[in-house]
N, C-alpha and C positions, 0 to 999 in steps of 0.2 A: 272031755267034751261030751255032754249028754245028747240024747236023741233030738231034743228040741233045738239045740244049737246047730246040729247037723242039718236038720230040716230047714231052719231059717237060712243057713248059708246056701243050701241047694236052691231055695226059692230066689234068693238074691242073685245067684248065678244065672238062673233062668231068665230073670227080669233083665239082667245086664245083657245077656245074649239076644233077647228079643229087641232091646233098644238098639243094639249094634246092627242087627239085621234090618231094622227099620231105617236107620240112618243110611245104610248101604243102598237100600231100595230107593230112598229119596235122591241120593247122589246119582244113581243110575238113571232115574227118571229125568232129572235135570240135565244130565249129560246128553241123553238122546233127544230131549227137547231142543238143546242147542244145535245138535246135528240137523234136526228137522227144520229149524229156523234158517240155518245157512242154506240148506237145499231149497227151501221155499223161496229164499231171496234170489237164488239163481234162476229158478223157473219163472217167477213173477217178473223179475227184472228183464229176462229175455223176451217175455211176452209183451210187456209194456213198451220196450224199446222198439220192437218190431212194429207194433201198432202206431207209435208216435212217428216213426220214420216212413210209414206207409210202404214197407218192404213188400216184395211179392208174396202173396198169400196173406193179405191183411186179416187180422183177427176180427170177428170169429171165423175160423176155418177149422178143418179137422185137426191139423197139427197145432195151430195156435190155441184152439180150444182145449186140446189135450194138455198142453203145457200149463195153461191157466188152471185147469182142473187139478192137475197134480200139485202145482204150487199152492193152490188154495187149500187142498186137503192136508198137505204137510203143515201149512200154517195153522189149520184147525187143531191138528194133533199137538202142535208145539205151544199153543196159546195157554193151556193150563199151567205148564211149567214156567212159561214166561211171566205169567201173573203171580204165581205162587212165590217166586223168588223175591218179589218186592211187595207182597201183599201186606206184610206187617207195617210198612212205612208209607205205602202208596195211599192208604186210607180209602174212604168212600169214592173219591174221584177215580182212583185206580180201578175199583170194582165196576163202576159205571162205564168207564172206558173199555174195560175188558169185555163186558156184556155187549156193548155196541159194536165192538170190533168183531166179536164172534158172530153176531147177527148179520152184520154187513158182509162178512166172509161167506156165510151161508148163501146170501144172495149172489155173491161172486161165483160160488159153485154152481148155482142154478143157471147163471148166465153162461158159464162154460159148458154145462151139460147139454143145454138145448140144441146147439148145432150138431152135437155128436149123435143124438138120437133122431134129429130131424134136419137133414142136410139143407132143406129149403129155407131154414132160418138163417138169415144173414146179419142179424143185428137185433137190438132191443129197442122198441119204441119207448123212449123215456117218459112220454107223456101219458101212456096208457097202461103200462104194466106195473103191477105191484112190486115185482122183483126189482125193476129198475128204480122205483121210488125208494124202496128200502135200501138198496145199494147206494144210491146217491146221498142219502141222509145218514144212515147208521155207520157206514164204513168210514167216511172222512171224519165224522164226529168222534168215532171211536179212536181213530188214529191220533187226532188232535188231543183228546183227553188223556190217552195213554202217554202221549209225549209230555204233556204237562205233569202227569203223575210220575213219570220217569225222572223228570228234572227235580221234582220235589222229594222223591224217595232217595235219590242219590245212591242207588244200588248199582245200576248199570252206568256205563260211561256217559258223561254229560252230553257229548255230541250225538249219541244215539237218540236221546230225547229231542234234541234240536232238529235232527233229521226227520224224526217222526212228525214234528210240528210242521216243518216245511212240506213234507209229503201230503199231509192232510189239507193244508191251505191250497197247495197247487192242484190237488185232486178236485177241490171245489171249484177252483178257477177254470179247470179244463171243461167243466160242464156248465158253469154259470157265468162264464166270462162274457164280455161285450160281444154282441152279434156284429158280424161284418168285419171282424179282425182278420188281418192277413194270415194265410195258412201257416206261415213261419211261427206265428205266436202260439198257435195250437201245438205245433211240433215241439217248441221249447218248453211249454208248460207240461206237455205229456212226458217228455224226457225228464223234466225236473221231478215230477211226483213219482215216476217209476223208479228213477235212479235213487232218489232220497229214501224211498221206502225199502228198496232192496238193500242199500247200504246200512240202514238202521237195523233191519232184521238180521243181517249177517253179523253186524257188530254185537248185537245183543246175544245172538246165538253163540258166538265165540266166547263172550263173557260168561254165559251159562256153563259152557263146557269147562272153562278154566276154574270157575267157582267150585264145580263138582270135584275136579281133580285136586284142588287145594283144600278140600275138606270143609267148604263153607256152604252147606245146604241151605 
């Protein structure tokens, strides 16, 4: 074997090693994205259930705002991995849904942070603040489009996409539903969108974790 062959073999070995390390990094990123999604589902689910049931210390409050903030930040960290896993088959619709979901989640973070830095803030005037407007439009639209893209891509479990659709529609109804409806209606709708979103995120998170462990980046 001459020097040229040895050099070529060494280069091929280096390329193979780099590719293997790259695959390992992708698997690790997907695995931790799955963990972050499941944790986010727990925090966001707890906050929305508390708010819907009007339990003592209604959101926003220091503890409720902190739970909402942690859940939203975990979701933000997990969104790139969640999108990347199905980017190849979700198409443009998946990308638009991902962007809207990220923008709406930023507004969610702003909503959660305000009471922590200014205790006098007890809520958000949905008719006057830009944050509330972005939240009410971008987040539910992002959830709905991501749900549709998830169903089309068929990468994550089908029911996770259905739950995302249900969460987005219920979220819109919770803000734009008919005025004068009995309080129980608002409670049911709030529980519906919060529980649906939490279950969908947790389901997708578990799927991400399993796909990484099974060697399917």
